[in-house]
N, C-alpha and C positions, 0 to 999 in steps of 0.2 A: 530525570525526565519523567513526565507523567503522560500516560497514554490513556485517553478516555473517549467515550462515544461523543459524537457531535451533539450538542444540545439542540432541541427543537422547541419551537413555540407551540402553544396549544393547537394551532392550525397545522402543525407538522411542517413548518417552514424553518429554515436556518435563520436564527436571529441576525439582524442587520450587522451588528459589530463582528460577529463570527464570520459572516459572509464577506465582509470587507477584508478580514484577515486572510480568508481562503483565497479570495480574488488576488490579493497581493502575492501570496505564495504561488498560485498558478501562473501569474504574470511573470514572476521571477524566473520561471522555467521556459523561457522563450524557445531555446534550442530544442527542447523535447517536443513542445507543441508544434514547432515548425516541421519536424520530421513525422510526428504522429498524424497531423491533419485534424486533430480533435476540435480545433477552433479555427474559424475562417480567417481570422487575422491574429496571429500569435503576438503581434505588437499592440493589440487593443482588446485584451480579454476583459469582459465586463461581468459584474456580479450576477446578472440574470443568466449569463451563459454558464457560469460555474454552478449556480443553483440547478439549472437544467441538466448539467453533466452529472450531478450527484443525485438527482431526483429518483431515478430507478432504484439505486442502491438503498436510499433512505426509505423507500416504500417496500423493499423486499425483506421479509422477516429472517431470511437466511443470510442477509448481508449485514455488515457492520462498517460504518464510516467512523474511523478513530482519529482523533487529533493528538498530535505529539507536541507537548509544551515543555520548554526548558526555561527556567527563570521567568515564568509567566508569559513567555513569547511563543507564538506558534512557529514551530520549526519544521513540522511535517504533517502529512496526512497519509493514512493508509486505508484502503478499502479491502475487506475480506469477504469471502463467500464460503459459508459453511458447507454447502453442497453445490457442485457444478450442475448446470442444467442437463448434462448428459448423464442418465442414470447408470451407465456403465463405469463412470468415473467416481471412485469412492473417496477421493481426497478433497479436502478444503482447498481453496485457492486464495492467493493474494492477487487482487485485481488491479491495484495501483499502490505504489509507494512513491510519494513525492516529497522531497526535502527542499525547503526554501534555498534558493541559490546561494544566499549569503551564509547559510549554515552548512553547506556541503563541504565534505572533506574533514568534518569534525567528529565523525563517528555516529551521528544521529541516525542515518539510514541503517547502519548495522544494528544499532540498539533497537530501533523500531522493528526490524525484521526479527531479531531475537525475541523481543517481547511478544510478537505475533506467534512465533513458533512455540513459545512457552504457553501461551493461551490455548493453542490447538492441542499441545501435548497434555495439558491439564484436562482438556475435554475428552481425552482418550483417543485422539487422532494419531495415526501412525506416520503420516507424511503430509507434505503440503506441496502444491503445484502453483505455477504461474506461467505466464507467457510474456516473452520479450519480443518486440518488433525486430524483425531481421535487420532493419536499417538503424538499429540502436546498439552499436558495439559497446558504448559506455555502460548501458544497462546490463548487457550480457556479461561484461567483465565484473561488474558489481556483484551480480547474483552468483556467478561461478566462484568468485572469491569467498562467498559465504557458504560454499559447499553444495550448491544446487547443480544438478547435472542435466544436460540436455537429453531429453528422452524422445524427441521427435520434432517434426516441423509440420505446421498446418496453418491455414488462414484463421484469423480471429473471427469469432462468431458475429460480431457487430458490423464490421466493415470489410471483411475478407482480406485484410492486410496480412502479408506473410509474417509468421511468427515462429520463434523457437519456443518449444514447451519445455519447461524445466521442472524437476521434482527433487525434493530433499526428504530423506527419511528422518523421522523424529524419534530415533531410537533412544534406549535407556542411557547409553553412554553419553549421548548429547545432553541429556537431562542433568547428569552429574556435572558436566562442564559448566552448564548454565547455572546450576545451583552454586558452584564455586564462585562464578561471576557475581551472583546475587550478593554474596558476602562482601564483594567489592563495591556494592552500591549501584550496579547496573540495572537492577530491577525496581528502582524507586517508582512508587506510584501504582504498582500493581497489587 
């Protein structure tokens, strides 16, 4: 699996073929979009809506939009934030991790999360945080299975939706385990 930044045109737009892939990935996650309310019609997600949903992150120098590819196919997208807007929060954040519905259950989400953790650890970060919508038990189960712990509950900054905030320490022992996994090919493309 290869994790790389979304390419942009000279005008800082997502190239049409990549936007088409991202739109298909977003559309495949109808259940999530129905509960999140991010799109007015989860059955009719359009390219311009996906471009608009990613525009702020693509313009933010503290954010990264990374595409996960396996066998040349887009299997996931992850959005990270090096610094939270709250200056009291020292940790980087994972703002979104979405795996194509057809690729779910094959370990891609776990591998993407591990690769992101590895990147933050290499940058000298001690922990990573994220928020999961309270009405998303599958998301909460996924993240807690990866070792993230609920540290609190609060509304999200954008829409005020109730969320669980999770945090995972990126300690040295975790680094050793990931280094061992690298030897098994899990870190390809980094």
